[in-house]
C-alpha positions as CSV (number, residue, x, y, z in Angstrom):
1,M,58.5,-21.4,44.0
2,T,58.4,-18.2,46.1
3,A,56.9,-15.1,44.5
4,D,57.6,-11.5,45.4
5,A,54.6,-9.5,44.4
6,H,56.4,-6.2,44.4
7,I,60.1,-5.3,44.3
8,H,62.3,-2.5,42.8
9,L,65.2,-4.4,41.1
10,G,66.8,-1.2,39.8
11,D,67.0,0.5,43.2
12,L,68.1,-2.8,44.8
13,L,71.0,-3.2,42.4
14,E,72.4,0.1,43.6
15,R,72.3,-1.1,47.2
16,D,73.1,-4.8,46.7
17,P,75.0,-5.5,43.4
18,G,75.5,-9.2,44.2
19,F,71.8,-10.1,44.6
20,P,71.3,-11.6,41.1
21,E,74.0,-14.2,41.6
22,R,72.4,-15.2,44.9
23,L,69.1,-15.8,43.3
24,A,70.3,-17.4,40.1
25,G,68.9,-20.9,39.7
26,S,66.5,-20.5,42.6
27,G,62.7,-21.0,42.6
28,W,62.2,-17.3,43.2
29,T,60.2,-15.0,40.9
30,C,58.9,-11.5,41.2
31,C,57.0,-8.6,39.7
32,A,59.7,-5.9,39.2
33,A,58.4,-2.3,39.2
34,S,59.9,0.6,37.1
35,H,58.9,4.2,36.9
36,D,61.0,5.7,34.2
37,E,62.7,4.6,31.0
38,G,66.2,4.4,32.5
39,E,65.0,2.2,35.3
40,W,63.2,0.0,32.9
41,R,66.4,-0.5,30.9
42,T,68.3,-1.4,34.0
43,V,65.7,-4.0,35.1
44,E,65.5,-5.5,31.6
45,A,69.3,-6.0,31.6
46,L,68.9,-8.2,34.6
47,R,66.8,-10.8,32.8
48,G,69.8,-12.9,31.8
49,R,71.1,-13.0,35.4
50,L,67.9,-13.9,37.2
51,P,65.1,-16.5,37.1
52,P,62.2,-15.5,34.9
53,F,60.2,-12.6,36.3
54,V,57.4,-10.2,35.2
55,S,57.4,-6.5,35.1
56,S,55.2,-3.5,35.9
57,F,55.6,0.1,34.9
58,G,53.7,3.1,36.2
59,I,53.3,6.8,36.9
60,H,53.9,6.7,40.7
61,P,51.5,9.0,42.6
62,Q,54.5,10.4,44.5
63,W,55.7,11.8,41.2
64,A,52.5,12.3,39.2
65,V,54.2,13.7,36.2
66,W,53.6,12.8,32.5
67,Q,57.2,12.5,31.1
68,N,56.9,8.7,31.0
69,A,53.3,8.4,29.9
70,D,54.1,7.7,26.2
71,F,56.7,5.1,27.1
72,L,54.2,3.4,29.4
73,A,51.7,3.3,26.5
74,R,54.3,1.7,24.2
75,L,55.2,-1.0,26.7
76,C,51.5,-1.8,26.9
77,E,51.1,-2.0,23.1
78,Q,54.2,-4.2,22.9
79,G,52.8,-6.7,25.5
80,R,55.8,-6.3,27.8
81,L,53.9,-5.7,31.1
82,A,52.1,-7.9,33.5
83,A,50.7,-4.9,35.4
84,I,50.6,-1.1,35.4
85,G,51.9,0.5,38.5
86,E,52.7,1.5,41.0
87,A,49.7,3.7,40.4
88,G,47.3,5.3,42.8
89,F,47.2,8.0,45.4
90,D,49.6,9.3,48.1
91,F,48.3,11.9,50.6
92,F,50.7,11.0,53.4
93,G,51.6,14.7,53.7
94,D,55.3,14.3,54.1
95,R,55.9,16.6,51.1
96,P,53.9,19.5,49.7
97,E,52.7,17.4,46.7
98,R,51.4,14.7,49.0
99,V,49.1,16.9,51.0
100,R,45.5,16.2,50.2
101,N,44.2,19.3,48.6
102,P,42.2,20.0,45.4
103,E,45.3,20.7,43.2
104,N,47.2,17.6,44.3
105,E,44.1,15.3,44.1
106,A,43.3,16.5,40.6
107,A,46.9,15.8,39.4
108,Q,47.0,12.3,40.9
109,R,43.5,11.5,39.6
110,A,44.5,12.5,36.1
111,A,47.6,10.2,36.2
112,F,45.6,7.4,37.7
113,E,42.7,7.6,35.3
114,Y,45.1,7.5,32.3
115,Q,46.7,4.3,33.7
116,L,43.2,2.8,34.4
117,E,42.3,3.4,30.8
118,L,45.5,1.6,29.6
119,A,44.9,-1.3,32.0
120,E,41.3,-1.7,30.7
121,R,42.4,-1.4,27.1
122,F,45.2,-3.9,27.3
123,G,43.8,-6.4,29.8
124,L,46.4,-5.7,32.5
125,A,46.4,-5.8,36.3
126,I,47.0,-2.6,38.2
127,L,49.4,-2.4,41.1
128,L,48.0,0.1,43.6
129,H,49.9,2.4,45.9
130,L,47.5,4.0,48.4
131,R,48.4,6.1,51.4
132,K,45.6,7.9,53.2
133,A,43.5,7.2,50.2
134,T,41.5,4.0,50.8
135,D,38.3,5.9,50.1
136,L,39.4,6.4,46.5
137,A,39.8,2.6,46.0
138,F,36.1,2.4,46.7
139,A,35.3,5.4,44.6
140,Y,37.0,3.7,41.6
141,A,35.7,0.2,42.3
142,P,33.4,0.3,39.3
143,R,36.5,0.9,37.1
144,L,38.7,-1.5,39.1
145,R,36.3,-4.4,38.7
146,R,36.7,-4.2,34.9
147,L,40.4,-5.1,35.3
148,R,42.1,-8.5,35.3
149,A,43.2,-7.8,38.9
150,A,43.9,-5.0,41.3
151,V,46.9,-5.7,43.5
152,F,47.0,-3.7,46.7
153,H,50.7,-3.2,47.4
154,S,51.7,-3.0,51.1
155,Y,48.0,-3.3,52.1
156,S,47.2,-1.1,55.0
157,G,43.4,-1.3,55.0
158,T,41.3,-3.5,57.3
159,A,40.1,-7.0,56.6
160,G,36.6,-5.6,56.4
161,E,37.6,-3.2,53.7
162,A,39.2,-6.1,51.8
163,E,36.0,-8.0,52.0
164,A,34.0,-5.0,50.9
165,L,36.2,-4.5,47.8
166,L,35.7,-8.1,46.9
167,A,32.0,-7.8,47.4
168,K,31.9,-4.9,45.0
169,G,33.3,-7.3,42.3
170,V,36.9,-6.1,42.3
171,N,39.3,-9.0,41.6
172,A,41.5,-7.8,44.4
173,Y,44.7,-9.2,45.9
174,F,46.2,-7.9,49.1
175,S,50.0,-7.9,49.4
176,F,51.9,-7.9,52.7
177,G,55.5,-7.3,53.5
178,S,57.7,-6.2,56.4
179,A,54.8,-4.2,58.0
180,I,53.6,-7.5,59.6
181,L,57.1,-8.1,61.0
182,N,57.5,-4.5,62.3
183,G,54.3,-4.5,64.4
184,H,51.9,-2.7,62.2
185,K,48.7,-3.6,63.9
186,R,46.3,-3.0,61.0
187,A,48.4,-4.9,58.5
188,I,48.8,-7.8,61.0
189,A,45.0,-8.0,61.6
190,A,44.2,-7.8,57.9
191,C,46.8,-10.5,57.0
192,A,45.5,-12.8,59.7
193,S,41.9,-12.7,58.4
194,A,41.7,-11.7,54.8
195,P,40.6,-14.4,52.4
196,A,43.5,-16.8,52.0
197,E,43.3,-17.1,48.3
198,R,43.7,-13.3,48.0
199,L,47.0,-13.0,49.8
200,L,50.3,-12.0,48.2
201,A,53.7,-11.6,49.8
202,E,56.2,-8.9,48.9
203,T,59.5,-7.3,50.0
204,D,59.3,-3.9,48.3
205,A,63.1,-4.3,48.3
206,P,65.2,-2.2,48.9
207,W,62.4,-0.2,50.6
208,Q,60.4,-1.0,53.8
209,P,63.1,-3.2,55.5
210,P,62.4,-5.3,58.6
211,R,63.3,-3.5,61.7
212,G,67.1,-3.6,62.3
213,S,68.0,-4.0,58.6
214,A,69.6,-1.2,56.6
215,F,67.5,-2.0,53.6
216,C,65.2,-4.8,52.4
217,R,66.7,-7.8,50.5
218,P,65.0,-10.4,48.4
219,E,65.9,-13.0,51.0
220,H,63.6,-11.2,53.5
221,L,60.7,-12.7,51.5
222,G,61.2,-15.8,53.6
223,A,60.7,-13.9,56.8
224,V,57.6,-12.3,55.4
225,L,56.2,-15.8,54.5
226,E,57.0,-17.1,57.9
227,G,55.3,-14.1,59.5
228,M,52.2,-14.7,57.4
229,A,52.3,-18.4,58.3
230,R,52.3,-17.6,62.0
231,L,49.4,-15.2,61.7
232,R,47.4,-17.8,59.7
233,G,48.3,-20.8,61.7
234,M,49.8,-22.5,58.6
235,A,53.1,-23.9,57.5
236,A,55.4,-21.5,55.7
237,E,55.5,-23.9,52.7
238,A,51.7,-23.8,52.5
239,I,51.7,-20.0,52.5
240,A,54.4,-19.9,49.9
241,E,52.3,-22.1,47.6
242,L,49.2,-20.0,48.3
243,T,50.8,-16.7,47.5
244,S,52.6,-18.1,44.5
245,A,49.2,-19.2,43.1
246,G,47.8,-15.8,43.8
247,F,50.8,-14.2,42.1
248,A,50.2,-16.3,38.9
249,A,46.5,-15.5,38.9
250,A,47.0,-11.7,39.4
251,Y,49.9,-11.2,37.0
252,G,49.4,-13.9,34.4
253,L,52.9,-15.2,35.1
254,Q,53.1,-17.9,32.4
255,G,52.0,-15.6,29.6
256,A,54.3,-12.8,30.7
257,E,57.6,-14.7,31.4
258,G,60.5,-13.6,29.3
259,A,58.6,-10.5,28.0
């Protein structure tokens, strides 16, 4: 089995309508993220066309608005999620609402703390999106360590920071994607030396493509696994097994299949 820790099936369907047929009957699985009710419906409609997968739903920090908060709570109550997210903080500064100032930080904190409370109450993992906000992962470590797992999507911190989060008792997993193929030095270094049992692989498809590709496809997971294997001095098959085991531990795959 190969496990994609984070993918946007709804967005991918718009770019690549034929991908479900390519994956049918394969050993692939994923955690499919949604961020509004319409996207959730689109993703759920794919269940009959794809191998079993699990789902996340969250208030994304790039759009820290409350219109889907009640829908998220209902999904939690119905036991339909393996994780809440993407949730977290984005202060990349490429739009006014992503500049780190008191107003934006307060808005993102409110949405994040709402989702943390749901994750605590319903025993769910949280899927973290953090840009220029690693300090807040440490600030929230006492809350994060109460959760089943904290999955750091597209991890861009250092290996030392990963070790420090684990030392604080956070059941953390660090997910890597095309950044390690595109020469991102910090991601490469972290992937090479982070604890092996804490590694996950992702595509974030259709976003964050490998250099030279118009968009990311599910099949790029193989290239990510091969890249991770080179960095770790392991066979790609061994990395696939390792990250699949981490995926199951983080997301509770067996209990959430077919939700």
